[in-house]
Biopython code that builds the backbone (N, CA, C, O; Angstrom):
import numpy as np
from Bio.PDB.StructureBuilder import StructureBuilder

atoms = [
    (1, "UNK", "N", (100.669, 77.125, 93.782)),
    (1, "UNK", "CA", (101.000, 77.077, 94.694)),
    (1, "UNK", "C", (102.919, 76.250, 94.304)),
    (1, "UNK", "O", (103.210, 75.364, 93.501)),
    (2, "UNK", "N", (103.548, 76.797, 94.976)),
    (2, "UNK", "CA", (105.063, 76.609, 94.926)),
    (2, "UNK", "C", (105.606, 76.672, 96.267)),
    (2, "UNK", "O", (104.972, 76.789, 97.316)),
    (3, "UNK", "N", (107.090, 76.564, 96.073)),
    (3, "UNK", "CA", (107.888, 77.209, 97.398)),
    (3, "UNK", "C", (107.599, 78.367, 97.972)),
    (3, "UNK", "O", (107.820, 78.366, 99.183)),
    (4, "UNK", "N", (107.070, 79.624, 97.413)),
    (4, "UNK", "CA", (106.636, 80.963, 98.009)),
    (4, "UNK", "C", (105.342, 80.566, 98.993)),
    (4, "UNK", "O", (104.933, 81.332, 99.866)),
    (5, "UNK", "N", (104.756, 79.238, 98.716)),
    (5, "UNK", "CA", (103.443, 79.105, 99.523)),
    (5, "UNK", "C", (104.227, 78.409, 100.826)),
    (5, "UNK", "O", (103.750, 78.394, 101.960)),
    (6, "UNK", "N", (105.230, 77.964, 100.537)),
    (6, "UNK", "CA", (105.760, 77.270, 102.442)),
    (6, "UNK", "C", (106.551, 78.528, 102.707)),
    (6, "UNK", "O", (106.591, 78.846, 103.896)),
    (7, "UNK", "N", (107.204, 79.331, 101.843)),
    (7, "UNK", "CA", (107.393, 80.357, 102.713)),
    (7, "UNK", "C", (106.501, 81.185, 103.395)),
    (7, "UNK", "O", (106.737, 81.604, 104.527)),
    (8, "UNK", "N", (104.952, 81.577, 102.434)),
    (8, "UNK", "CA", (104.110, 82.171, 103.621)),
    (8, "UNK", "C", (103.862, 81.212, 104.732)),
    (8, "UNK", "O", (103.591, 81.783, 105.788)),
    (9, "UNK", "N", (103.882, 79.771, 104.792)),
    (9, "UNK", "CA", (103.355, 79.022, 106.049)),
    (9, "UNK", "C", (104.747, 79.405, 107.191)),
    (9, "UNK", "O", (104.546, 79.673, 108.375)),
    (10, "UNK", "N", (105.905, 79.370, 106.664)),
    (10, "UNK", "CA", (106.812, 79.480, 107.679)),
    (10, "UNK", "C", (106.697, 80.928, 108.116)),
    (10, "UNK", "O", (106.586, 80.970, 109.342)),
    (11, "UNK", "N", (106.684, 82.026, 107.607)),
    (11, "UNK", "CA", (105.996, 83.222, 107.935)),
    (11, "UNK", "C", (105.174, 83.035, 109.100)),
    (11, "UNK", "O", (105.365, 83.468, 110.237)),
    (12, "UNK", "N", (104.117, 82.242, 108.603)),
    (12, "UNK", "CA", (102.898, 82.151, 109.863)),
    (12, "UNK", "C", (103.879, 81.543, 111.273)),
    (12, "UNK", "O", (104.128, 82.068, 112.358)),
    (13, "UNK", "N", (104.212, 80.421, 110.769)),
    (13, "UNK", "CA", (104.834, 79.857, 112.094)),
    (13, "UNK", "C", (105.868, 80.827, 112.860)),
    (13, "UNK", "O", (105.836, 80.833, 114.091)),
    (14, "UNK", "N", (106.861, 81.714, 112.116)),
    (14, "UNK", "CA", (107.538, 82.674, 112.389)),
    (14, "UNK", "C", (106.854, 83.828, 113.526)),
    (14, "UNK", "O", (107.273, 84.266, 114.597)),
    (15, "UNK", "N", (105.717, 84.054, 112.805)),
    (15, "UNK", "CA", (104.961, 85.112, 113.475)),
    (15, "UNK", "C", (104.624, 84.587, 114.835)),
    (15, "UNK", "O", (104.793, 85.269, 115.846)),
    (16, "UNK", "N", (104.108, 83.272, 114.854)),
    (16, "UNK", "CA", (103.214, 82.687, 116.102)),
    (16, "UNK", "C", (104.572, 82.470, 116.958)),
    (16, "UNK", "O", (104.299, 82.307, 118.148)),
    (17, "UNK", "N", (105.897, 82.427, 116.695)),
    (17, "UNK", "CA", (106.997, 81.783, 117.329)),
    (17, "UNK", "C", (107.383, 82.843, 118.096)),
    (17, "UNK", "O", (107.849, 82.705, 119.227)),
    (18, "UNK", "N", (107.195, 84.056, 117.471)),
    (18, "UNK", "CA", (107.812, 85.491, 118.048)),
    (18, "UNK", "C", (106.901, 86.201, 118.835)),
    (18, "UNK", "O", (107.189, 87.064, 119.664)),
    (19, "UNK", "N", (105.681, 85.756, 118.506)),
    (19, "UNK", "CA", (104.513, 87.086, 119.170)),
    (19, "UNK", "C", (103.620, 86.325, 120.164)),
    (19, "UNK", "O", (102.744, 86.838, 120.860)),
    (20, "UNK", "N", (104.036, 84.773, 120.122)),
    (20, "UNK", "CA", (103.117, 84.108, 120.829)),
    (20, "UNK", "C", (101.538, 83.927, 120.341)),
    (20, "UNK", "O", (100.834, 83.120, 120.949)),
    (21, "UNK", "N", (101.003, 84.686, 119.242)),
    (21, "UNK", "CA", (99.937, 84.508, 118.606)),
    (21, "UNK", "C", (100.032, 84.562, 116.959)),
    (21, "UNK", "O", (100.711, 85.440, 116.426)),
    (22, "UNK", "N", (99.398, 83.691, 116.268)),
    (22, "UNK", "CA", (98.868, 83.790, 115.088)),
    (22, "UNK", "C", (98.631, 85.021, 114.263)),
    (22, "UNK", "O", (97.836, 85.840, 114.725)),
    (23, "UNK", "N", (99.174, 85.260, 113.171)),
    (23, "UNK", "CA", (99.259, 86.046, 112.316)),
    (23, "UNK", "C", (97.668, 86.515, 112.046)),
    (23, "UNK", "O", (97.365, 87.691, 111.840)),
    (24, "UNK", "N", (96.773, 85.494, 112.076)),
    (24, "UNK", "CA", (95.333, 85.658, 111.758)),
    (24, "UNK", "C", (94.678, 84.725, 112.147)),
    (24, "UNK", "O", (95.019, 83.550, 112.007)),
    (25, "UNK", "N", (93.498, 85.164, 112.770)),
    (25, "UNK", "CA", (92.508, 84.466, 113.989)),
    (25, "UNK", "C", (91.528, 85.036, 113.779)),
    (25, "UNK", "O", (91.433, 86.116, 114.363)),
    (26, "UNK", "N", (90.334, 84.607, 112.860)),
    (26, "UNK", "CA", (88.924, 84.784, 113.041)),
    (26, "UNK", "C", (88.123, 84.135, 114.033)),
    (26, "UNK", "O", (88.691, 83.427, 114.865)),
    (27, "UNK", "N", (86.509, 84.322, 114.069)),
    (27, "UNK", "CA", (85.926, 83.873, 114.881)),
    (27, "UNK", "C", (85.533, 82.070, 114.789)),
    (27, "UNK", "O", (85.090, 81.272, 115.615)),
    (28, "UNK", "N", (85.938, 81.967, 113.410)),
    (28, "UNK", "CA", (85.542, 80.820, 112.808)),
    (28, "UNK", "C", (86.872, 80.579, 111.616)),
    (28, "UNK", "O", (87.718, 81.455, 111.438)),
    (29, "UNK", "N", (86.881, 79.316, 110.898)),
    (29, "UNK", "CA", (87.706, 78.449, 110.309)),
    (29, "UNK", "C", (87.565, 79.475, 109.004)),
    (29, "UNK", "O", (88.696, 79.766, 108.615)),
    (30, "UNK", "N", (86.810, 79.937, 108.426)),
    (30, "UNK", "CA", (86.096, 80.597, 107.162)),
    (30, "UNK", "C", (86.771, 82.254, 107.361)),
    (30, "UNK", "O", (87.441, 82.848, 106.517)),
    (31, "UNK", "N", (86.449, 82.666, 108.458)),
    (31, "UNK", "CA", (87.169, 83.962, 108.773)),
    (31, "UNK", "C", (88.266, 84.005, 108.731)),
    (31, "UNK", "O", (88.787, 85.018, 108.265)),
    (32, "UNK", "N", (89.008, 83.011, 109.163)),
    (32, "UNK", "CA", (90.509, 83.356, 109.538)),
    (32, "UNK", "C", (91.184, 82.890, 108.252)),
    (32, "UNK", "O", (92.350, 83.231, 108.050)),
    (33, "UNK", "N", (90.415, 81.998, 107.212)),
    (33, "UNK", "CA", (90.638, 81.988, 105.818)),
    (33, "UNK", "C", (90.616, 83.148, 104.893)),
    (33, "UNK", "O", (91.443, 83.305, 103.995)),
    (34, "UNK", "N", (89.591, 83.987, 105.164)),
    (34, "UNK", "CA", (89.567, 85.175, 104.616)),
    (34, "UNK", "C", (90.271, 86.245, 105.033)),
    (34, "UNK", "O", (90.208, 87.210, 104.272)),
    (35, "UNK", "N", (91.199, 86.427, 106.421)),
    (35, "UNK", "CA", (91.702, 87.064, 106.844)),
    (35, "UNK", "C", (93.126, 86.435, 106.220)),
    (35, "UNK", "O", (94.161, 87.100, 106.271)),
    (36, "UNK", "N", (93.104, 85.651, 105.873)),
    (36, "UNK", "CA", (94.732, 85.053, 105.401)),
    (36, "UNK", "C", (94.664, 85.481, 103.772)),
    (36, "UNK", "O", (95.763, 85.560, 103.223)),
    (37, "UNK", "N", (93.817, 85.682, 103.187)),
    (37, "UNK", "CA", (93.364, 85.839, 101.874)),
    (37, "UNK", "C", (93.473, 87.565, 101.652)),
    (37, "UNK", "O", (94.083, 88.037, 100.692)),
    (38, "UNK", "N", (92.818, 88.378, 102.640)),
    (38, "UNK", "CA", (92.711, 89.724, 102.091)),
    (38, "UNK", "C", (93.039, 90.791, 103.336)),
    (38, "UNK", "O", (92.839, 91.971, 103.051)),
    (39, "UNK", "N", (93.539, 90.494, 104.736)),
    (39, "UNK", "CA", (94.050, 91.440, 105.661)),
    (39, "UNK", "C", (95.516, 91.292, 105.538)),
    (39, "UNK", "O", (96.060, 90.242, 105.197)),
    (40, "UNK", "N", (96.261, 92.622, 105.893)),
    (40, "UNK", "CA", (97.527, 92.431, 106.327)),
    (40, "UNK", "C", (97.698, 91.704, 107.816)),
    (40, "UNK", "O", (96.721, 91.639, 108.561)),
    (41, "UNK", "N", (98.833, 91.227, 108.163)),
    (41, "UNK", "CA", (98.911, 90.820, 109.375)),
    (41, "UNK", "C", (99.269, 91.829, 110.556)),
    (41, "UNK", "O", (100.104, 92.690, 110.278)),
    (42, "UNK", "N", (98.723, 91.820, 111.867)),
    (42, "UNK", "CA", (98.986, 92.648, 112.421)),
    (42, "UNK", "C", (100.542, 93.036, 112.800)),
    (42, "UNK", "O", (101.377, 92.143, 112.657)),
    (43, "UNK", "N", (100.987, 94.378, 113.296)),
    (43, "UNK", "CA", (102.361, 94.693, 113.449)),
    (43, "UNK", "C", (102.656, 93.826, 114.790)),
    (43, "UNK", "O", (101.807, 93.352, 115.545)),
    (44, "UNK", "N", (104.068, 93.735, 114.904)),
    (44, "UNK", "CA", (104.478, 93.073, 116.330)),
    (44, "UNK", "C", (103.580, 94.004, 117.610)),
    (44, "UNK", "O", (102.831, 93.741, 118.551)),
    (45, "UNK", "N", (104.071, 94.988, 117.092)),
    (45, "UNK", "CA", (103.650, 96.063, 118.415)),
    (45, "UNK", "C", (102.379, 95.896, 118.943)),
    (45, "UNK", "O", (102.040, 96.025, 120.120)),
    (46, "UNK", "N", (101.461, 95.494, 117.643)),
    (46, "UNK", "CA", (100.159, 95.094, 118.137)),
    (46, "UNK", "C", (99.792, 93.912, 118.648)),
    (46, "UNK", "O", (98.859, 93.858, 119.449)),
    (47, "UNK", "N", (100.440, 92.856, 118.276)),
    (47, "UNK", "CA", (100.229, 91.380, 118.626)),
    (47, "UNK", "C", (100.858, 91.387, 120.116)),
    (47, "UNK", "O", (100.274, 90.863, 121.064)),
    (48, "UNK", "N", (101.976, 91.967, 120.212)),
    (48, "UNK", "CA", (102.986, 91.581, 121.422)),
    (48, "UNK", "C", (103.058, 93.161, 121.906)),
    (48, "UNK", "O", (103.637, 94.048, 121.279)),
    (49, "UNK", "N", (102.483, 93.293, 122.918)),
    (49, "UNK", "CA", (102.684, 94.890, 123.670)),
    (49, "UNK", "C", (103.852, 95.412, 124.215)),
    (49, "UNK", "O", (104.137, 96.598, 124.384)),
    (50, "UNK", "N", (104.604, 94.263, 124.513)),
    (50, "UNK", "CA", (105.995, 94.607, 125.116)),
    (50, "UNK", "C", (107.284, 94.036, 123.818)),
    (50, "UNK", "O", (108.339, 93.410, 123.926)),
    (51, "UNK", "N", (106.729, 94.477, 122.940)),
    (51, "UNK", "CA", (107.747, 93.986, 121.770)),
    (51, "UNK", "C", (109.428, 94.520, 122.094)),
    (51, "UNK", "O", (109.869, 95.581, 122.534)),
    (52, "UNK", "N", (109.898, 93.615, 121.779)),
    (52, "UNK", "CA", (111.337, 93.423, 121.758)),
    (52, "UNK", "C", (112.212, 92.863, 120.713)),
    (52, "UNK", "O", (113.424, 92.654, 120.753)),
    (53, "UNK", "N", (111.292, 92.647, 119.698)),
    (53, "UNK", "CA", (111.731, 91.906, 118.553)),
    (53, "UNK", "C", (112.435, 92.961, 117.407)),
    (53, "UNK", "O", (111.590, 93.396, 116.626)),
    (54, "UNK", "N", (113.455, 93.324, 117.226)),
    (54, "UNK", "CA", (114.345, 94.140, 116.355)),
    (54, "UNK", "C", (113.340, 93.951, 115.020)),
    (54, "UNK", "O", (112.882, 92.906, 114.557)),
    (55, "UNK", "N", (113.155, 95.407, 114.545)),
    (55, "UNK", "CA", (112.578, 95.489, 113.303)),
    (55, "UNK", "C", (112.951, 94.989, 111.995)),
    (55, "UNK", "O", (112.243, 94.918, 110.991)),
    (56, "UNK", "N", (114.431, 94.579, 112.181)),
    (56, "UNK", "CA", (114.566, 94.163, 111.004)),
    (56, "UNK", "C", (113.567, 92.705, 110.965)),
    (56, "UNK", "O", (112.628, 92.576, 110.180)),
    (57, "UNK", "N", (113.912, 91.837, 111.804)),
    (57, "UNK", "CA", (113.243, 90.331, 111.845)),
    (57, "UNK", "C", (111.735, 90.687, 111.872)),
    (57, "UNK", "O", (111.018, 89.722, 111.605)),
    (58, "UNK", "N", (111.185, 91.672, 112.093)),
    (58, "UNK", "CA", (109.587, 91.885, 111.528)),
    (58, "UNK", "C", (109.197, 91.845, 110.425)),
    (58, "UNK", "O", (108.314, 91.145, 109.927)),
    (59, "UNK", "N", (110.145, 92.954, 109.788)),
    (59, "UNK", "CA", (110.288, 93.303, 108.207)),
    (59, "UNK", "C", (110.510, 91.830, 107.548)),
    (59, "UNK", "O", (109.811, 91.633, 106.555)),
    (60, "UNK", "N", (111.369, 90.764, 107.937)),
    (60, "UNK", "CA", (111.807, 89.806, 107.348)),
    (60, "UNK", "C", (110.131, 88.655, 107.328)),
    (60, "UNK", "O", (109.624, 88.056, 106.380)),
    (61, "UNK", "N", (109.769, 88.727, 108.526)),
    (61, "UNK", "CA", (108.697, 88.076, 108.761)),
    (61, "UNK", "C", (107.374, 88.461, 107.789)),
    (61, "UNK", "O", (106.671, 87.672, 107.158)),
    (62, "UNK", "N", (107.264, 89.907, 107.871)),
    (62, "UNK", "CA", (106.062, 90.565, 107.055)),
    (62, "UNK", "C", (106.130, 90.337, 105.661)),
    (62, "UNK", "O", (105.051, 90.492, 105.089)),
    (63, "UNK", "N", (107.340, 89.928, 104.763)),
    (63, "UNK", "CA", (107.958, 90.107, 103.821)),
    (63, "UNK", "C", (107.319, 88.581, 103.717)),
    (63, "UNK", "O", (106.527, 88.396, 102.792)),
    (64, "UNK", "N", (107.550, 87.708, 104.420)),
    (64, "UNK", "CA", (107.262, 86.131, 104.242)),
    (64, "UNK", "C", (105.525, 86.349, 103.975)),
    (64, "UNK", "O", (104.897, 85.828, 103.052)),
    (65, "UNK", "N", (105.144, 86.957, 104.688)),
    (65, "UNK", "CA", (103.467, 87.124, 104.748)),
    (65, "UNK", "C", (103.005, 88.024, 103.707)),
    (65, "UNK", "O", (101.827, 88.322, 103.902)),
    (66, "UNK", "N", (103.476, 88.538, 102.726)),
    (66, "UNK", "CA", (103.224, 89.073, 101.758)),
    (66, "UNK", "C", (102.022, 88.455, 100.882)),
    (66, "UNK", "O", (102.178, 87.296, 100.496)),
    (67, "UNK", "N", (100.945, 89.067, 100.568)),
    (67, "UNK", "CA", (99.951, 88.264, 99.905)),
    (67, "UNK", "C", (99.917, 87.820, 98.587)),
    (67, "UNK", "O", (99.314, 86.831, 98.170)),
    (68, "UNK", "N", (100.892, 88.941, 97.681)),
    (68, "UNK", "CA", (101.273, 88.124, 96.309)),
    (68, "UNK", "C", (102.410, 87.679, 96.411)),
    (68, "UNK", "O", (103.298, 88.229, 97.062)),
    (69, "UNK", "N", (102.525, 86.663, 95.803)),
    (69, "UNK", "CA", (103.726, 85.744, 95.670)),
    (69, "UNK", "C", (105.057, 86.147, 95.380)),
    (69, "UNK", "O", (106.142, 85.806, 95.851)),
    (70, "UNK", "N", (104.676, 87.067, 94.368)),
    (70, "UNK", "CA", (106.273, 87.930, 94.040)),
    (70, "UNK", "C", (106.939, 88.733, 94.824)),
    (70, "UNK", "O", (108.129, 89.013, 94.686)),
    (71, "UNK", "N", (105.970, 89.271, 95.956)),
    (71, "UNK", "CA", (106.633, 90.139, 96.797)),
    (71, "UNK", "C", (107.134, 89.513, 98.254)),
    (71, "UNK", "O", (107.487, 90.116, 99.267)),
    (72, "UNK", "N", (107.042, 88.148, 98.006)),
    (72, "UNK", "CA", (107.712, 87.225, 99.217)),
    (72, "UNK", "C", (109.002, 86.877, 98.904)),
    (72, "UNK", "O", (109.515, 87.179, 97.827)),
    (73, "UNK", "N", (109.664, 86.151, 99.925)),
    (73, "UNK", "CA", (111.101, 85.613, 99.327)),
    (73, "UNK", "C", (110.951, 84.706, 98.307)),
    (73, "UNK", "O", (109.988, 83.947, 98.417)),
    (74, "UNK", "N", (111.621, 84.594, 97.388)),
    (74, "UNK", "CA", (111.396, 83.605, 96.211)),
    (74, "UNK", "C", (111.761, 82.571, 96.545)),
    (74, "UNK", "O", (111.109, 81.635, 96.082)),
    (75, "UNK", "N", (112.882, 82.231, 97.434)),
    (75, "UNK", "CA", (113.143, 81.098, 97.713)),
    (75, "UNK", "C", (113.791, 80.886, 99.656)),
    (75, "UNK", "O", (113.793, 81.803, 100.477)),
    (76, "UNK", "N", (114.189, 79.669, 99.879)),
    (76, "UNK", "CA", (114.449, 79.518, 101.300)),
    (76, "UNK", "C", (115.684, 79.985, 101.412)),
    (76, "UNK", "O", (116.011, 80.461, 102.499)),
    (77, "UNK", "N", (116.651, 79.951, 100.305)),
    (77, "UNK", "CA", (118.033, 80.227, 100.419)),
    (77, "UNK", "C", (118.005, 81.974, 100.790)),
    (77, "UNK", "O", (118.707, 82.570, 101.607)),
    (78, "UNK", "N", (116.794, 82.598, 99.757)),
    (78, "UNK", "CA", (116.850, 84.153, 99.705)),
    (78, "UNK", "C", (116.363, 84.308, 101.287)),
    (78, "UNK", "O", (117.240, 84.854, 101.957)),
    (79, "UNK", "N", (115.499, 84.054, 101.835)),
    (79, "UNK", "CA", (115.014, 83.833, 103.336)),
    (79, "UNK", "C", (116.290, 83.917, 104.146)),
    (79, "UNK", "O", (116.641, 84.872, 104.840)),
    (80, "UNK", "N", (117.073, 82.521, 103.912)),
    (80, "UNK", "CA", (118.131, 82.582, 104.845)),
    (80, "UNK", "C", (118.898, 83.662, 104.760)),
    (80, "UNK", "O", (119.149, 84.287, 105.790)),
    (81, "UNK", "N", (119.349, 84.029, 103.667)),
    (81, "UNK", "CA", (120.173, 85.328, 103.642)),
    (81, "UNK", "C", (119.483, 86.324, 104.632)),
    (81, "UNK", "O", (119.871, 86.627, 105.760)),
    (82, "UNK", "N", (118.471, 86.728, 104.021)),
    (82, "UNK", "CA", (117.828, 87.987, 104.931)),
    (82, "UNK", "C", (118.047, 87.680, 106.611)),
    (82, "UNK", "O", (118.383, 88.570, 107.393)),
    (83, "UNK", "N", (117.842, 86.518, 106.944)),
    (83, "UNK", "CA", (117.566, 86.464, 108.409)),
    (83, "UNK", "C", (119.213, 86.518, 108.947)),
    (83, "UNK", "O", (119.465, 87.199, 109.942)),
    (84, "UNK", "N", (120.271, 85.799, 108.272)),
    (84, "UNK", "CA", (121.529, 85.892, 108.262)),
    (84, "UNK", "C", (122.283, 87.394, 108.347)),
    (84, "UNK", "O", (123.409, 87.512, 108.830)),
    (85, "UNK", "N", (121.566, 88.444, 107.850)),
    (85, "UNK", "CA", (122.144, 89.701, 107.253)),
    (85, "UNK", "C", (122.014, 90.544, 108.518)),
    (85, "UNK", "O", (122.827, 91.445, 108.722)),
    (86, "UNK", "N", (120.635, 90.190, 109.712)),
    (86, "UNK", "CA", (120.378, 90.712, 110.890)),
    (86, "UNK", "C", (121.340, 91.097, 111.762)),
    (86, "UNK", "O", (121.762, 90.109, 112.363)),
    (87, "UNK", "N", (121.815, 92.000, 112.059)),
    (87, "UNK", "CA", (123.168, 92.517, 112.655)),
    (87, "UNK", "C", (122.700, 92.425, 114.188)),
    (87, "UNK", "O", (122.004, 93.362, 114.577)),
    (88, "UNK", "N", (123.037, 91.281, 115.213)),
    (88, "UNK", "CA", (122.924, 90.879, 116.371)),
    (88, "UNK", "C", (123.744, 92.248, 117.145)),
    (88, "UNK", "O", (123.589, 92.329, 118.364)),
    (89, "UNK", "N", (124.558, 93.253, 116.494)),
    (89, "UNK", "CA", (124.985, 94.238, 117.284)),
    (89, "UNK", "C", (124.850, 95.362, 117.218)),
    (89, "UNK", "O", (125.576, 96.193, 117.762)),
    (90, "UNK", "N", (123.537, 95.658, 116.284)),
    (90, "UNK", "CA", (123.302, 97.026, 116.620)),
    (90, "UNK", "C", (122.465, 97.273, 117.842)),
    (90, "UNK", "O", (121.822, 96.352, 118.346)),
    (91, "UNK", "N", (122.456, 98.398, 118.294)),
    (91, "UNK", "CA", (121.716, 99.287, 119.730)),
    (91, "UNK", "C", (120.827, 98.364, 119.750)),
    (91, "UNK", "O", (120.989, 97.451, 120.560)),
    (92, "UNK", "N", (119.597, 98.351, 118.826)),
    (92, "UNK", "CA", (118.358, 97.911, 118.984)),
    (92, "UNK", "C", (118.320, 96.471, 119.470)),
    (92, "UNK", "O", (117.675, 96.105, 120.452)),
    (93, "UNK", "N", (119.266, 95.477, 118.494)),
    (93, "UNK", "CA", (119.390, 94.098, 118.868)),
    (93, "UNK", "C", (120.137, 93.822, 120.348)),
    (93, "UNK", "O", (120.094, 92.799, 121.033)),
    (94, "UNK", "N", (120.797, 95.015, 120.589)),
    (94, "UNK", "CA", (121.581, 94.762, 122.065)),
    (94, "UNK", "C", (120.551, 94.824, 123.035)),
    (94, "UNK", "O", (120.352, 94.094, 124.007)),
    (95, "UNK", "N", (119.697, 96.174, 122.465)),
    (95, "UNK", "CA", (118.722, 96.162, 123.865)),
    (95, "UNK", "C", (117.678, 94.735, 123.936)),
    (95, "UNK", "O", (117.377, 94.234, 125.020)),
    (96, "UNK", "N", (117.317, 94.327, 122.958)),
    (96, "UNK", "CA", (116.578, 93.126, 122.891)),
    (96, "UNK", "C", (117.354, 91.790, 123.850)),
    (96, "UNK", "O", (116.780, 91.197, 124.764)),
    (97, "UNK", "N", (118.824, 91.504, 123.363)),
    (97, "UNK", "CA", (119.599, 90.693, 124.070)),
    (97, "UNK", "C", (119.773, 90.840, 125.385)),
    (97, "UNK", "O", (119.859, 89.853, 126.114)),
    (98, "UNK", "N", (119.857, 92.264, 125.917)),
    (98, "UNK", "CA", (119.974, 92.602, 127.446)),
    (98, "UNK", "C", (118.410, 92.244, 128.308)),
    (98, "UNK", "O", (118.214, 91.791, 129.436)),
    (99, "UNK", "N", (117.487, 92.658, 127.255)),
    (99, "UNK", "CA", (116.132, 92.372, 127.993)),
    (99, "UNK", "C", (115.881, 90.783, 128.207)),
    (99, "UNK", "O", (115.461, 90.210, 129.212)),
    (100, "UNK", "N", (116.248, 90.277, 127.020)),
    (100, "UNK", "CA", (115.969, 88.847, 127.410)),
    (100, "UNK", "C", (116.995, 87.932, 128.122)),
    (100, "UNK", "O", (116.764, 86.734, 128.283)),
    (101, "UNK", "N", (117.954, 88.433, 128.477)),
    (101, "UNK", "CA", (118.696, 87.931, 129.282)),
    (101, "UNK", "C", (118.485, 88.333, 130.842)),
    (101, "UNK", "O", (118.733, 87.508, 131.721)),
    (102, "UNK", "N", (117.941, 89.848, 131.196)),
    (102, "UNK", "CA", (117.310, 90.179, 132.516)),
    (102, "UNK", "C", (115.940, 89.216, 132.446)),
    (102, "UNK", "O", (115.646, 88.726, 133.536)),
    (103, "UNK", "N", (115.209, 88.929, 131.520)),
    (103, "UNK", "CA", (114.137, 88.171, 131.703)),
    (103, "UNK", "C", (114.469, 86.680, 131.985)),
    (103, "UNK", "O", (113.541, 85.993, 132.412)),
    (104, "UNK", "N", (115.514, 86.178, 131.823)),
    (104, "UNK", "CA", (115.995, 84.884, 131.735)),
    (104, "UNK", "C", (116.522, 84.776, 133.370)),
    (104, "UNK", "O", (116.171, 83.974, 134.235)),
    (105, "UNK", "N", (117.396, 85.780, 133.433)),
    (105, "UNK", "CA", (118.233, 85.575, 135.188)),
    (105, "UNK", "C", (116.619, 85.818, 135.980)),
    (105, "UNK", "O", (116.475, 85.282, 137.078)),
    (106, "UNK", "N", (115.626, 86.501, 135.482)),
    (106, "UNK", "CA", (114.633, 86.836, 136.738)),
    (106, "UNK", "C", (113.719, 85.746, 136.969)),
    (106, "UNK", "O", (112.989, 85.548, 137.941)),
    (107, "UNK", "N", (113.907, 84.949, 135.726)),
    (107, "UNK", "CA", (113.035, 83.591, 135.824)),
    (107, "UNK", "C", (114.045, 82.443, 136.483)),
    (107, "UNK", "O", (113.619, 81.699, 137.367)),
    (108, "UNK", "N", (114.871, 82.387, 136.187)),
    (108, "UNK", "CA", (115.908, 81.574, 137.017)),
    (108, "UNK", "C", (116.059, 81.961, 138.325)),
    (108, "UNK", "O", (116.401, 81.022, 139.044)),
    (109, "UNK", "N", (115.914, 83.107, 138.937)),
    (109, "UNK", "CA", (115.530, 83.284, 140.127)),
    (109, "UNK", "C", (114.357, 82.952, 141.219)),
    (109, "UNK", "O", (114.420, 82.706, 142.423)),
    (110, "UNK", "N", (113.083, 83.062, 140.156)),
    (110, "UNK", "CA", (111.976, 82.495, 140.451)),
    (110, "UNK", "C", (112.075, 81.086, 140.658)),
    (110, "UNK", "O", (111.597, 80.557, 141.662)),
    (111, "UNK", "N", (112.632, 80.490, 139.821)),
    (111, "UNK", "CA", (112.416, 79.019, 139.484)),
    (111, "UNK", "C", (113.568, 78.391, 140.763)),
    (111, "UNK", "O", (113.273, 77.264, 141.161)),
    (112, "UNK", "N", (114.293, 78.763, 141.136)),
    (112, "UNK", "CA", (115.354, 78.323, 142.050)),
    (112, "UNK", "C", (114.984, 77.876, 143.518)),
    (112, "UNK", "O", (114.703, 78.743, 144.346)),
    (113, "UNK", "N", (114.979, 76.804, 143.787)),
    (113, "UNK", "CA", (114.619, 76.544, 145.400)),
    (113, "UNK", "C", (115.077, 77.272, 146.039)),
    (113, "UNK", "O", (116.064, 77.757, 145.485)),
    (114, "UNK", "N", (114.804, 77.871, 147.503)),
    (114, "UNK", "CA", (115.595, 78.538, 148.225)),
    (114, "UNK", "C", (116.161, 77.396, 149.402)),
    (114, "UNK", "O", (116.963, 77.747, 150.267)),
]
sb = StructureBuilder()
sb.init_structure("model")
sb.init_model(0)
sb.init_chain("A")
sb.init_seg("    ")
for serial, (resi, resn, name, xyz) in enumerate(atoms, 1):
    if name == "N":
        sb.init_residue(resn, " ", resi, " ")
    sb.init_atom(name, np.array(xyz, "f"), 0.0, 1.0, " ", f" {name:<3s}", serial, name[0])
structure = sb.get_structure()
């Protein structure tokens, strides 16, 4: 156990925050633990049918969730650099931002009293 264990845990939190589902959920606690130890996490497209998360972000989260510690980010600073390197001006990221803005506007319309 070291800082890379914390990075794995942070990857679990990021995965659930982005998809709305934990990366692993078995029928019981033992099966969930075994999934953490042995199975790769589901791709965002599988966990989130209408996935709008940029693939660069998914790649970062998946690296955090690597089973072998040497395959994860080696420090939080390294993870932070990876997150900061995501270009929000790429066409894929722009589409995500536009879709999210459209969803927010639709939600505002639904919540605005008439």
